[in-house]
All heavy atoms as an XYZ file, in Angstrom:
917
protein
N      29.794    -13.028    -61.291
C      28.664    -12.304    -60.822
C      27.576    -13.258    -60.345
O      26.856    -12.943    -59.417
C      28.135    -11.416    -61.935
C      27.179    -10.432    -61.376
S      27.126     -9.073    -62.395
C      27.317     -7.702    -61.629
N      27.473    -14.348    -60.982
C      26.495    -15.339    -60.620
C      26.749    -15.846    -59.204
O      25.820    -16.129    -58.460
C      26.535    -16.493    -61.632
C      25.275    -17.320    -61.596
O      24.353    -16.966    -60.894
N      25.265    -18.387    -62.364
N      28.007    -15.968    -58.816
C      28.373    -16.411    -57.463
C      27.976    -15.382    -56.412
O      27.541    -15.733    -55.312
N      28.127    -14.085    -56.740
C      27.746    -13.024    -55.800
C      26.238    -13.012    -55.569
O      25.760    -12.792    -54.460
C      28.177    -11.654    -56.327
C      29.694    -11.470    -56.287
O      30.333    -12.186    -55.480
O      30.196    -10.610    -57.024
N      25.495    -13.284    -56.610
C      24.033    -13.326    -56.498
C      23.601    -14.492    -55.617
O      22.686    -14.357    -54.803
C      23.417    -13.440    -57.906
C      21.885    -13.417    -57.950
C      21.357    -12.104    -57.388
C      21.405    -13.637    -59.358
N      24.260    -15.633    -55.754
C      23.933    -16.801    -54.929
C      24.227    -16.532    -53.453
O      23.447    -16.910    -52.581
C      24.737    -18.028    -55.414
C      24.287    -18.552    -56.752
S      22.578    -19.108    -56.713
C      22.743    -20.592    -55.805
N      25.329    -15.870    -53.162
C      25.680    -15.537    -51.774
C      24.642    -14.581    -51.206
O      24.182    -14.748    -50.065
C      27.103    -14.933    -51.700
C      27.388    -14.381    -50.310
C      28.142    -15.964    -52.089
N      24.235    -13.605    -51.989
C      23.241    -12.636    -51.555
C      21.909    -13.332    -51.266
O      21.256    -13.050    -50.264
C      23.059    -11.559    -52.624
C      22.164    -10.447    -52.195
S      23.021     -9.392    -51.089
C      23.261     -8.029    -52.164
N      21.506    -14.257    -52.136
C      20.261    -14.993    -51.931
C      20.348    -15.858    -50.681
O      19.398    -15.944    -49.899
C      19.921    -15.846    -53.191
C      19.551    -14.917    -54.348
C      18.793    -16.815    -52.905
C      19.348    -15.630    -55.669
N      21.475    -16.481    -50.434
C      21.656    -17.318    -49.244
C      21.575    -16.473    -47.969
O      20.939    -16.868    -46.983
C      22.991    -18.073    -49.321
C      22.954    -19.220    -50.307
S      24.512    -20.109    -50.439
C      24.843    -20.565    -48.780
N      22.203    -15.306    -47.986
C      22.183    -14.425    -46.804
C      20.755    -13.959    -46.520
O      20.282    -14.000    -45.381
C      23.141    -13.232    -47.001
C      24.589    -13.713    -46.991
C      22.909    -12.169    -45.929
C      25.608    -12.653    -47.315
N      20.050    -13.538    -47.562
C      18.669    -13.089    -47.399
C      17.788    -14.242    -46.929
O      16.915    -14.076    -46.078
C      18.141    -12.464    -48.712
C      18.880    -11.152    -48.988
C      16.640    -12.226    -48.642
C      18.563    -10.517    -50.320
N      18.029    -15.448    -47.447
C      17.257    -16.622    -47.025
C      17.502    -16.935    -45.555
O      16.556    -17.234    -44.804
C      17.636    -17.848    -47.867
O      17.333    -17.625    -49.215
N      18.740    -16.884    -45.107
C      19.078    -17.159    -43.704
C      18.414    -16.125    -42.789
O      17.829    -16.477    -41.766
C      20.614    -17.186    -43.501
C      21.200    -18.415    -44.204
C      20.965    -17.176    -42.018
C      22.711    -18.446    -44.231
N      18.470    -14.861    -43.174
C      17.834    -13.800    -42.382
C      16.324    -14.010    -42.341
O      15.696    -13.915    -41.289
C      18.194    -12.410    -42.948
C      19.677    -12.122    -42.716
C      17.334    -11.325    -42.293
C      20.184    -10.854    -43.381
N      15.722    -14.343    -43.475
C      14.280    -14.583    -43.537
C      13.858    -15.768    -42.683
O      12.856    -15.718    -41.961
N      14.607    -16.849    -42.745
C      14.298    -18.033    -41.939
C      14.439    -17.716    -40.449
O      13.617    -18.139    -39.632
C      15.195    -19.220    -42.361
C      14.802    -19.691    -43.766
C      15.106    -20.360    -41.362
C      15.760    -20.706    -44.357
N      15.478    -16.953    -40.086
C      15.685    -16.586    -38.676
C      14.524    -15.745    -38.155
O      13.973    -16.015    -37.080
C      16.993    -15.811    -38.508
O      18.084    -16.601    -38.883
N      14.142    -14.739    -38.904
C      13.031    -13.878    -38.490
C      11.732    -14.682    -38.421
O      10.953    -14.566    -37.469
C      12.888    -12.670    -39.438
C      14.082    -11.730    -39.265
C      11.581    -11.922    -39.180
C      14.132    -10.588    -40.267
N      11.504    -15.542    -39.403
C      10.308    -16.380    -39.404
C      10.261    -17.314    -38.210
O       9.207    -17.493    -37.578
N      11.392    -17.910    -37.843
C      11.405    -18.831    -36.706
C      11.156    -18.095    -35.392
O      10.462    -18.607    -34.505
C      12.721    -19.615    -36.649
O      13.802    -18.748    -36.389
N      11.675    -16.874    -35.264
C      11.422    -16.085    -34.056
C       9.940    -15.727    -33.962
O       9.328    -15.830    -32.884
C      12.297    -14.801    -34.026
C      11.850    -13.845    -32.939
C      13.752    -15.166    -33.851
N       9.337    -15.344    -35.080
C       7.905    -15.007    -35.083
C       7.049    -16.223    -34.741
O       6.107    -16.132    -33.954
C       7.499    -14.441    -36.441
C       8.065    -13.054    -36.786
C       7.694    -12.676    -38.216
C       7.557    -12.027    -35.810
N       7.372    -17.375    -35.315
C       6.614    -18.601    -35.025
C       6.786    -18.996    -33.561
O       5.818    -19.365    -32.884
C       7.041    -19.738    -35.987
C       6.579    -19.416    -37.406
C       6.487    -21.079    -35.524
C       7.125    -20.366    -38.463
N       7.998    -18.908    -33.052
C       8.260    -19.242    -31.645
C       7.465    -18.335    -30.718
O       6.831    -18.797    -29.748
C       9.773    -19.123    -31.371
C      10.162    -19.475    -29.981
N      10.322    -18.531    -28.999
C      10.406    -20.681    -29.405
C      10.659    -19.128    -27.885
N      10.720    -20.432    -28.099
N       7.444    -17.050    -30.983
C       6.692    -16.090    -30.163
C       5.200    -16.370    -30.239
O       4.495    -16.341    -29.234
C       6.989    -14.647    -30.623
O       8.392    -14.416    -30.560
C       6.276    -13.630    -29.751
N       4.712    -16.682    -31.438
C       3.293    -16.973    -31.606
C       2.894    -18.219    -30.815
O       1.860    -18.244    -30.151
C       2.993    -17.157    -33.091
C       1.570    -17.551    -33.355
C       0.468    -16.752    -33.283
C       1.102    -18.843    -33.708
N      -0.658    -17.465    -33.573
C      -0.302    -18.777    -33.848
C       1.733    -20.071    -33.933
C      -1.072    -19.873    -34.183
C       0.959    -21.156    -34.284
C      -0.437    -21.044    -34.402
N       3.730    -19.258    -30.842
C       3.436    -20.487    -30.093
C       3.427    -20.209    -28.592
O       2.559    -20.695    -27.862
C       4.448    -21.600    -30.462
C       4.200    -22.063    -31.902
C       4.360    -22.772    -29.489
C       5.264    -23.017    -32.430
N       4.400    -19.414    -28.104
C       4.431    -19.070    -26.677
C       3.164    -18.322    -26.271
O       2.560    -18.620    -25.250
C       5.647    -18.199    -26.353
C       6.923    -18.974    -26.177
C       8.046    -18.067    -25.711
O       8.122    -16.900    -26.104
N       8.914    -18.601    -24.877
N       2.763    -17.363    -27.071
C       1.569    -16.574    -26.754
C       0.320    -17.441    -26.799
O      -0.573    -17.307    -25.962
C       1.443    -15.402    -27.715
N       0.260    -18.341    -27.741
C      -0.904    -19.213    -27.892
C      -1.074    -20.121    -26.677
O      -2.195    -20.393    -26.247
C      -0.752    -20.051    -29.155
C      -1.921    -20.974    -29.413
C      -1.718    -21.755    -30.686
C      -2.881    -22.736    -30.884
N      -2.664    -23.561    -32.055
N       0.011    -20.569    -26.103
C      -0.041    -21.486    -24.963
C       0.047    -20.773    -23.616
O       0.163    -21.415    -22.582
C       1.063    -22.536    -25.085
C       0.851    -23.462    -26.240
N      -0.106    -24.448    -26.238
C       1.463    -23.548    -27.455
C      -0.080    -25.099    -27.385
N       0.867    -24.571    -28.152
N      -0.019    -19.462    -23.622
C      -0.081    -18.695    -22.375
C       1.244    -18.501    -21.670
O       1.270    -18.124    -20.496
N       2.334    -18.753    -22.347
C       3.640    -18.516    -21.730
C       3.924    -17.021    -21.711
O       3.517    -16.294    -22.616
C       4.752    -19.243    -22.504
C       4.639    -20.723    -22.447
N       4.971    -21.444    -21.333
C       4.214    -21.621    -23.375
C       4.763    -22.724    -21.570
N       4.297    -22.859    -22.804
N       4.643    -16.555    -20.662
C       4.964    -15.127    -20.620
C       5.890    -14.749    -21.773
O       6.772    -15.509    -22.143
C       5.654    -14.939    -19.270
C       6.099    -16.296    -18.860
C       5.168    -17.280    -19.510
N       5.648    -13.585    -22.325
C       6.477    -13.093    -23.419
C       7.669    -12.337    -22.853
O       7.694    -11.965    -21.698
C       5.647    -12.188    -24.332
C       4.409    -12.841    -24.959
C       3.645    -11.804    -25.762
C       4.807    -14.010    -25.829
N       8.654    -12.092    -23.689
C       9.833    -11.353    -23.278
C       9.797     -9.974    -23.913
O       9.407     -9.816    -25.056
C      11.102    -12.090    -23.707
C      11.244    -13.458    -23.068
C      12.458    -14.207    -23.580
O      13.193    -13.671    -24.418
O      12.663    -15.337    -23.124
N      10.232     -8.969    -23.116
C      10.301     -7.638    -23.703
C      11.688     -7.437    -24.309
O      12.487     -8.360    -24.379
C       9.953     -6.545    -22.678
C      10.930     -6.492    -21.523
O      11.940     -7.219    -21.555
O      10.690     -5.708    -20.589
N      11.997     -6.228    -24.740
C      13.246     -5.976    -25.457
C      14.488     -6.212    -24.606
O      15.549     -6.468    -25.119
C      13.259     -4.548    -25.992
O      13.160     -3.636    -24.919
N      14.354     -6.159    -23.269
C      15.519     -6.383    -22.411
C      15.584     -7.838    -21.955
O      16.304     -8.159    -21.023
C      15.471     -5.453    -21.195
O      14.339     -5.774    -20.400
N      14.817     -8.721    -22.596
C      14.760    -10.147    -22.287
C      14.264    -10.433    -20.872
O      14.488    -11.512    -20.344
C      16.131    -10.811    -22.490
C      16.527    -10.840    -23.950
O      15.613    -10.839    -24.796
O      17.726    -10.862    -24.244
N      13.592     -9.472    -20.257
C      12.994     -9.700    -18.941
C      11.599    -10.270    -19.144
O      10.879     -9.863    -20.037
C      12.932     -8.393    -18.154
N      11.231    -11.219    -18.315
C       9.916    -11.838    -18.432
C       8.845    -10.839    -18.018
O       8.951    -10.161    -17.016
C       9.818    -13.083    -17.548
C      10.772    -14.178    -17.935
C      10.304    -14.860    -19.177
C      11.264    -15.984    -19.531
N      10.864    -16.722    -20.676
N       7.796    -10.741    -18.815
C       6.678     -9.851    -18.520
C       5.447    -10.730    -18.369
O       4.999    -11.340    -19.328
C       6.471     -8.820    -19.648
C       5.269     -7.949    -19.358
C       7.716     -7.990    -19.832
N       4.927    -10.794    -17.169
C       3.766    -11.624    -16.896
C       2.635    -10.712    -16.444
O       2.813     -9.889    -15.558
C       4.109    -12.640    -15.809
C       3.020    -13.664    -15.609
O       2.060    -13.711    -16.394
O       3.135    -14.430    -14.648
N       1.499    -10.861    -17.058
C       0.369     -9.973    -16.771
C      -0.063    -10.104    -15.319
O      -0.288     -9.111    -14.634
C      -0.807    -10.287    -17.728
C      -2.028     -9.476    -17.370
C      -0.397    -10.046    -19.163
N      -0.157    -11.330    -14.812
C      -0.577    -11.538    -13.427
C       0.424    -10.931    -12.462
O       0.042    -10.329    -11.457
C      -0.760    -13.024    -13.150
C      -1.939    -13.635    -13.873
C      -2.094    -15.114    -13.586
O      -1.708    -15.542    -12.492
O      -2.593    -15.827    -14.455
N       1.690    -11.069    -12.763
C       2.725    -10.507    -11.895
C       2.632     -8.991    -11.875
O       2.743     -8.376    -10.814
C       4.126    -10.943    -12.375
O       4.176    -12.361    -12.419
C       5.203    -10.420    -11.461
N       2.390     -8.379    -13.015
C       2.295     -6.923    -13.044
C       1.067     -6.446    -12.275
O       1.113     -5.421    -11.591
C       2.287     -6.396    -14.473
O       1.142     -6.858    -15.158
N      -0.039     -7.197    -12.354
C      -1.227     -6.836    -11.576
C      -0.955     -6.977    -10.086
O      -1.389     -6.141     -9.287
C      -2.417     -7.711    -11.980
C      -2.988     -7.375    -13.331
C      -4.168     -8.268    -13.675
C      -4.709     -7.953    -15.054
N      -5.827     -8.839    -15.417
N      -0.226     -8.025     -9.704
C       0.122     -8.221     -8.295
C       1.010     -7.088     -7.810
O       0.815     -6.571     -6.706
C       0.834     -9.571     -8.110
O      -0.009    -10.620     -8.589
C       1.174     -9.816     -6.653
N       1.945     -6.679     -8.625
C       2.841     -5.579     -8.252
C       2.043     -4.291     -8.074
O       2.246     -3.556     -7.106
C       3.956     -5.405     -9.310
C       4.928     -6.582     -9.238
C       4.688     -4.082     -9.117
C       5.935     -6.618    -10.365
N       1.109     -4.028     -8.985
C       0.280     -2.820     -8.868
C      -0.558     -2.857     -7.595
O      -0.684     -1.851     -6.893
C      -0.641     -2.698    -10.082
C       0.068     -2.324    -11.357
C      -0.869     -2.300    -12.553
O      -2.096     -2.207    -12.358
O      -0.375     -2.371    -13.690
N      -1.112     -4.041     -7.251
C      -1.922     -4.177     -6.036
C      -1.067     -3.931     -4.797
O      -1.473     -3.213     -3.881
C      -2.546     -5.578     -5.979
C      -3.444     -5.801     -4.766
C      -3.999     -7.219     -4.728
N      -2.996     -8.262     -4.848
C      -2.229     -8.691     -3.845
N      -2.338     -8.156     -2.654
N      -1.354     -9.658     -4.032
N       0.131     -4.488     -4.775
C       1.023     -4.306     -3.636
C       1.437     -2.849     -3.503
O       1.488     -2.302     -2.395
C       2.255     -5.233     -3.761
C       1.825     -6.689     -3.571
C       3.335     -4.857     -2.758
C       2.908     -7.699     -3.880
N       1.718     -2.189     -4.626
C       2.090     -0.769     -4.578
C       0.939      0.072     -4.054
O       1.149      1.006     -3.270
C       2.520     -0.286     -5.965
C       3.871     -0.814     -6.393
C       4.238     -0.446     -7.821
O       3.338     -0.013     -8.586
O       5.421     -0.588     -8.170
N      -0.292     -0.263     -4.451
C      -1.467      0.460     -3.960
C      -1.619      0.262     -2.454
O      -1.851      1.225     -1.709
C      -2.742     -0.023     -4.687
O      -2.572      0.187     -6.083
C      -3.962      0.725     -4.201
N      -1.460     -0.978     -1.991
C      -1.555     -1.258     -0.556
C      -0.462     -0.509      0.204
O      -0.717      0.019      1.296
C      -1.443     -2.758     -0.295
C      -2.662     -3.544     -0.719
C      -2.485     -5.048     -0.542
O      -1.412     -5.489     -0.054
O      -3.408     -5.787     -0.887
N       0.734     -0.474     -0.345
C       1.833      0.249      0.315
C       1.520      1.734      0.436
O       1.778      2.354      1.478
C       3.143      0.044     -0.438
C       3.811     -1.261     -0.105
O       3.502     -1.900      0.891
N       4.739     -1.668     -0.948
N       0.967      2.329     -0.652
C       0.599      3.744     -0.591
C      -0.455      3.992      0.482
O      -0.352      4.945      1.258
C       0.087      4.219     -1.951
C       1.170      4.610     -2.928
C       0.602      5.342     -4.134
N      -0.313      4.523     -4.911
C       0.056      3.650     -5.832
N       1.327      3.490     -6.106
N      -0.836      2.961     -6.508
N      -1.463      3.107      0.540
C      -2.519      3.267      1.540
C      -1.958      3.140      2.954
O      -2.303      3.928      3.843
C      -3.614      2.218      1.321
C      -4.440      2.450      0.075
C      -5.368      1.288     -0.231
O      -5.371      0.275      0.501
O      -6.123      1.394     -1.229
N      -1.078      2.172      3.164
C      -0.484      1.990      4.500
C       0.422      3.155      4.861
O       0.447      3.584      6.011
C       0.261      0.662      4.547
C      -0.700     -0.503      4.592
C      -0.019     -1.814      4.809
N      -1.031     -2.859      4.880
C      -0.907     -4.043      4.323
N       0.190     -4.338      3.674
N      -1.862     -4.933      4.442
N       1.157      3.669      3.896
C       2.009      4.830      4.178
C       1.169      6.053      4.527
O       1.517      6.814      5.431
C       2.918      5.128      2.987
C       4.076      4.158      2.880
O       4.469      3.534      3.860
N       4.608      4.019      1.688
N       0.047      6.239      3.818
C      -0.855      7.354      4.133
C      -1.424      7.196      5.542
O      -1.501      8.161      6.306
C      -1.996      7.438      3.119
C      -1.519      7.853      1.737
O      -0.382      8.382      1.633
O      -2.275      7.645      0.766
N      -1.810      5.968      5.884
C      -2.360      5.706      7.219
C      -1.292      5.949      8.289
O      -1.577      6.534      9.333
C      -2.871      4.267      7.293
C      -3.614      3.946      8.558
C      -4.220      2.555      8.478
C      -5.029      2.251      9.719
N      -5.656      0.922      9.647
N      -0.079      5.517      8.018
C       1.015      5.730      8.964
C       1.293      7.219      9.140
O       1.488      7.694     10.267
C       2.277      5.006      8.484
C       3.504      5.116      9.377
C       3.235      4.512     10.749
C       4.680      4.429      8.721
N       1.287      7.976      8.041
C       1.484      9.423      8.134
C       0.392     10.065      8.975
O       0.669     10.933      9.814
C       1.501     10.056      6.736
C       2.744      9.702      5.940
O       3.739      9.260      6.555
O       2.706      9.850      4.703
N      -0.852      9.633      8.771
C      -1.976     10.167      9.546
C      -1.805      9.840     11.033
O      -2.013     10.705     11.887
C      -3.296      9.582      9.015
C      -4.496     10.035      9.765
N      -4.976     11.317      9.684
C      -5.314      9.373     10.625
C      -6.039     11.433     10.464
N      -6.261     10.261     11.047
N      -1.389      8.622     11.333
C      -1.199      8.229     12.735
C      -0.046      9.001     13.368
O      -0.109      9.372     14.543
C      -0.976      6.725     12.826
C      -2.225      5.921     12.471
S      -1.943      4.160     12.437
C      -1.948      3.820     14.185
N       1.007      9.263     12.607
C       2.122     10.042     13.133
C       1.674     11.471     13.433
O       2.070     12.049     14.451
C       3.290     10.041     12.142
C       4.029      8.730     12.109
C       5.102      8.694     11.031
O       5.031      9.413     10.043
N       6.088      7.839     11.228
N       0.838     12.037     12.560
C       0.307     13.378     12.810
C      -0.516     13.399     14.096
O      -0.405     14.326     14.904
C      -0.548     13.853     11.635
C       0.268     14.092     10.377
O       1.506     14.227     10.488
O      -0.331     14.138      9.285
N      -1.337     12.367     14.291
C      -2.152     12.288     15.510
C      -1.273     12.143     16.744
O      -1.540     12.735     17.789
C      -3.124     11.122     15.420
C      -4.216     11.351     14.390
C      -5.222     10.270     14.398
N      -5.943     10.306     15.667
C      -6.962      9.537     15.962
N      -7.388      8.666     15.091
N      -7.567      9.616     17.121
N      -0.187     11.380     16.613
C       0.718     11.196     17.739
C       1.377     12.517     18.122
O       1.525     12.824     19.301
C       1.789     10.154     17.421
C       2.672      9.836     18.618
S       3.990      8.687     18.259
C       3.074      7.221     17.904
N       1.732     13.308     17.133
C       2.328     14.618     17.400
C       1.341     15.484     18.175
O       1.707     16.154     19.151
C       2.762     15.302     16.078
C       3.090     16.760     16.294
C       3.939     14.569     15.469
N       0.070     15.463     17.772
C      -0.953     16.245     18.462
C      -1.096     15.767     19.897
O      -1.154     16.574     20.834
C      -2.303     16.160     17.707
C      -3.423     16.754     18.532
C      -2.203     16.861     16.360
N      -1.141     14.446     20.093
C      -1.269     13.904     21.449
C      -0.060     14.273     22.309
O      -0.205     14.598     23.498
C      -1.445     12.391     21.409
C      -2.786     11.904     20.870
C      -2.767     10.388     20.707
C      -3.916     12.321     21.783
N       1.120     14.236     21.728
C       2.315     14.624     22.481
C       2.239     16.089     22.897
O       2.627     16.452     24.010
C       3.571     14.373     21.649
C       3.936     12.920     21.517
C       5.103     12.672     20.580
O       5.497     13.613     19.831
O       5.625     11.550     20.580
N       1.735     16.935     22.006
C       1.591     18.353     22.355
C       0.605     18.522     23.501
O       0.835     19.308     24.417
C       1.123     19.162     21.135
C       2.193     19.402     20.116
C       1.661     20.225     18.962
C       2.721     20.427     17.905
N       2.217     21.196     16.764
N      -0.509     17.789     23.438
C      -1.511     17.895     24.499
C      -0.904     17.483     25.833
O      -1.075     18.164     26.846
C      -2.742     17.009     24.174
C      -3.513     17.606     23.006
C      -3.637     16.854     25.395
C      -4.606     16.699     22.471
N      -0.184     16.394     25.830
C       0.382     15.876     27.076
C       1.456     16.809     27.618
O       1.518     17.078     28.810
C       0.950     14.455     26.846
C       1.776     13.999     28.016
C      -0.184     13.489     26.587
N       2.311     17.332     26.766
C       3.429     18.132     27.254
C       3.060     19.591     27.501
O       3.573     20.207     28.431
C       4.614     18.071     26.267
O       4.185     18.501     24.988
C       5.166     16.673     26.185
N       2.181     20.181     26.711
C       1.870     21.598     26.862
C       1.029     21.892     28.094
O       1.113     22.948     28.674
C       1.154     22.119     25.608
C       2.087     22.263     24.424
C       1.363     22.745     23.177
O       0.150     22.979     23.233
O       2.031     22.877     22.142
N       0.203     20.986     28.506
C      -0.672     21.236     29.639
C      -0.011     20.861     30.964
O      -0.649     20.928     32.000
C      -1.965     20.453     29.479
C      -2.805     20.933     28.333
C      -4.096     20.199     28.305
N      -4.901     20.599     27.148
C      -6.013     20.021     26.802
N      -6.480     19.013     27.496
N      -6.682     20.436     25.744
N       1.231     20.451     30.939
C       1.871     20.022     32.163
C       1.135     18.806     32.723
O       0.901     18.684     33.920
N       0.736     17.970     31.832
C      -0.100     16.819     32.145
C       0.626     15.902     33.118
O       1.734     15.485     32.889
C      -0.397     16.069     30.852
C      -1.444     15.002     30.973
C      -2.778     15.320     30.879
C      -1.077     13.689     31.171
C      -3.741     14.343     30.969
C      -2.036     12.707     31.272
C      -3.361     13.038     31.165
O      -4.319     12.071     31.252
N      -0.039     15.622     34.211
C       0.521     14.705     35.188
C      -0.578     13.742     35.593
O      -1.498     14.095     36.337
C       1.054     15.467     36.393
O       1.434     14.561     37.392
N      -0.489     12.542     35.129
C      -1.521     11.548     35.379
C      -1.655     11.242     36.858
O      -2.767     11.154     37.378
C      -1.208     10.274     34.591
C      -2.237      9.159     34.634
C      -3.581      9.659     34.120
C      -1.777      7.970     33.820
N      -0.551     11.114     37.535
C      -0.631     10.782     38.959
C      -1.309     11.903     39.740
O      -2.090     11.638     40.666
C       0.759     10.486     39.525
O       1.583     11.629     39.410
N      -1.056     13.163     39.393
C      -1.717     14.280     40.080
C      -3.222     14.240     39.855
O      -4.001     14.483     40.781
C      -1.157     15.625     39.594
C       0.283     15.839     40.033
O       0.736     15.125     40.952
O       0.942     16.719     39.434
N      -3.630     13.935     38.644
C      -5.057     13.895     38.370
C      -5.736     12.722     39.065
O      -6.866     12.836     39.526
C      -5.303     13.864     36.864
C      -4.883     15.161     36.205
C      -5.564     15.389     34.871
O      -6.552     14.703     34.579
O      -5.090     16.272     34.147
N      -5.038     11.598     39.159
C      -5.616     10.451     39.886
C      -5.787     10.801     41.360
O      -6.818     10.508     41.975
C      -4.734      9.200     39.696
C      -4.836      8.710     38.244
C      -5.136      8.093     40.671
C      -3.880      7.586     37.901
N      -4.794     11.449     41.938
C      -4.887     11.850     43.348
C      -6.015     12.849     43.541
O      -6.728     12.800     44.550
C      -3.555     12.444     43.812
C      -2.435     11.429     43.950
C      -2.799     10.269     44.872
O      -3.398     10.502     45.953
O      -2.501      9.128     44.495
N      -6.207     13.744     42.589
C      -7.298     14.707     42.699
C      -8.640     13.992     42.660
O      -9.572     14.369     43.387
C      -7.207     15.735     41.567
N      -8.774     12.966     41.889
C     -10.020     12.209     41.837
C     -10.238     11.434     43.130
O     -11.369     11.272     43.588
C     -10.014     11.241     40.648
C     -10.142     11.877     39.269
C      -9.945     10.824     38.182
C     -11.491     12.552     39.113
N      -9.185     10.968     43.761
C      -9.316     10.236     45.026
C      -9.811     11.145     46.142
O     -10.477     10.695     47.068
C      -7.978      9.625     45.416
C      -7.614      8.434     44.581
C      -6.352      7.786     45.079
N      -6.048      6.635     44.215
C      -4.849      6.152     44.028
N      -3.814      6.691     44.636
N      -4.670      5.111     43.240
N      -9.467     12.414     46.061
C      -9.861     13.330     47.127
C     -11.320     13.774     47.007
O     -11.850     14.405     47.914
C      -8.940     14.555     47.137
O      -9.122     15.294     45.949
N     -11.971     13.465     45.904
C     -13.371     13.834     45.734
C     -14.249     12.971     46.636
O     -13.901     11.837     46.954
C     -13.799     13.671     44.275
C     -13.160     14.628     43.283
C     -13.577     14.269     41.865
C     -13.554     16.059     43.589
N     -15.387     13.514     47.038
C     -16.275     12.726     47.898
C     -16.791     11.480     47.167
O     -16.865     11.442     45.946
C     -17.424     13.688     48.212
C     -17.237     14.873     47.349
C     -15.887     14.816     46.734
N     -17.145     10.489     47.946
C     -17.672      9.247     47.383
C     -19.065      9.501     46.838
O     -19.711     10.486     47.202
C     -17.716      8.149     48.450
O     -18.513      8.616     49.536
C     -16.323      7.815     48.921
N     -19.572      8.607     45.989
C     -20.917      8.812     45.439
C     -21.958      8.913     46.546
O     -21.868      8.273     47.585
C     -21.147      7.559     44.592
C     -19.802      7.004     44.330
C     -18.930      7.420     45.478
N     -22.907      9.759     46.291
C     -23.999      9.978     47.239
C     -24.817      8.694     47.322
O     -25.295      8.186     46.324
C     -24.857     11.152     46.752
C     -25.861     11.579     47.797
O     -25.873     10.997     48.896
O     -26.621     12.508     47.493
N     -24.969      8.175     48.550
C     -25.667      6.911     48.743
C     -27.132      7.031     48.370
O     -27.740      6.076     47.925
C     -25.523      6.467     50.191
N     -27.721      8.230     48.552
C     -29.140      8.380     48.265
C     -29.419      8.453     46.765
O     -30.400      7.913     46.284
C     -29.687      9.654     48.933
C     -29.601      9.553     50.452
O     -29.632      8.407     50.952
O     -29.477     10.600     51.087
N     -28.573      9.166     46.026
C     -28.855      9.379     44.605
C     -28.088      8.423     43.709
O     -28.466      8.221     42.562
C     -28.487     10.813     44.191
O     -27.087     11.000     44.390
C     -29.281     11.827     44.969
N     -26.992      7.863     44.203
C     -26.184      6.980     43.384
C     -25.390      7.728     42.342
O     -24.865      7.152     41.407
N     -25.300      9.069     42.510
C     -24.559      9.874     41.546
C     -23.123     10.051     42.034
O     -22.890     10.313     43.208
C     -25.207     11.250     41.383
C     -26.527     11.195     40.664
C     -27.143     12.567     40.490
N     -27.704     13.019     41.766
C     -27.327     14.110     42.417
N     -26.420     14.887     41.918
N     -27.872     14.446     43.558
N     -22.187      9.921     41.112
C     -20.795     10.139     41.457
C     -20.466     11.622     41.408
O     -21.083     12.385     40.669
C     -19.895      9.391     40.483
N     -19.531     12.047     42.216
C     -18.965     13.392     42.194
C     -19.981     14.476     42.558
O     -19.722     15.642     42.338
C     -18.343     13.714     40.829
C     -17.281     12.736     40.327
C     -16.852     13.125     38.927
C     -16.095     12.688     41.254
N     -21.114     14.111     43.086
C     -22.128     15.079     43.494
C     -22.455     16.081     42.389
O     -22.561     17.280     42.630
C     -21.693     15.820     44.772
C     -21.624     14.880     45.938
O     -22.413     13.941     46.031
N     -20.664     15.116     46.826
N     -22.572     15.593     41.183
C     -22.893     16.448     40.044
C     -24.394     16.698     40.053
O     -25.179     15.754     40.115
C     -22.473     15.804     38.717
C     -20.954     15.575     38.725
C     -22.887     16.648     37.527
C     -20.460     14.787     37.548
N     -24.796     17.974     40.014
C     -26.234     18.240     40.038
C     -26.906     17.764     38.762
O     -26.337     17.819     37.683
C     -26.329     19.757     40.163
C     -25.009     20.270     39.736
C     -24.004     19.185     39.968
N     -28.121     17.280     38.903
C     -28.894     16.805     37.764
C     -29.760     17.955     37.274
O     -30.445     18.599     38.048
C     -29.783     15.621     38.171
C     -28.906     14.442     38.613
C     -30.705     15.209     37.027
C     -29.699     13.269     39.125
N     -29.703     18.193     35.992
C     -30.538     19.237     35.416
C     -31.939     18.711     35.252
O     -32.151     17.619     34.721
C     -29.990     19.681     34.054
C     -28.688     20.407     34.137
C     -28.284     20.892     32.764
C     -26.982     21.665     32.823
N     -26.570     22.142     31.515
N     -32.868     19.462     35.723
C     -34.280     19.091     35.595
C     -34.744     19.401     34.188
O     -34.386     20.429     33.624
C     -35.137     19.863     36.616
C     -34.798     19.533     38.058
C     -35.101     18.082     38.421
O     -36.073     17.532     37.869
O     -34.352     17.519     39.217
N     -35.525     18.495     33.587
C     -36.025     18.791     32.233
C     -36.928     20.006     32.261
O     -37.713     20.201     33.163
C     -36.798     17.532     31.853
C     -36.895     16.688     33.065
C     -35.969     17.225     34.105
N     -36.759     20.852     31.285
C     -37.571     22.056     31.178
C     -38.890     21.718     30.480
O     -38.916     20.992     29.518
C     -36.829     23.143     30.393
C     -35.560     23.573     31.084
C     -34.809     24.606     30.255
O     -35.225     24.958     29.175
N     -33.707     25.065     30.802
N     -39.956     22.284     31.036
C     -41.254     21.983     30.425
C     -41.726     23.082     29.532
O     -41.222     24.103     29.370
C     -42.298     21.711     31.490
O     -42.261     22.678     32.496
């Protein structure tokens, strides 16, 4: 029985020393600013996680901006296609307008509204 007790004490001592060495090792790493390991042995670095959060925020903002621009493009496409928009026709229509009045310097002979008193 005395032999069984010695084996039990040795096993408990080995387990205690192992746990103690892991705790001391972790404490030394934390004290010197080394990244700690999580349960899956992946490195967890505070600065890296902050950088990842910043990048994710920027990505969300850019995606929102892109969605907004796509919506605007759809509206512009509707304007261009629904009105039978023809740029060349409109340019030709502007060419056929009279030249600016030499006396007034006004283009397109647009009447000037007189200020009301």
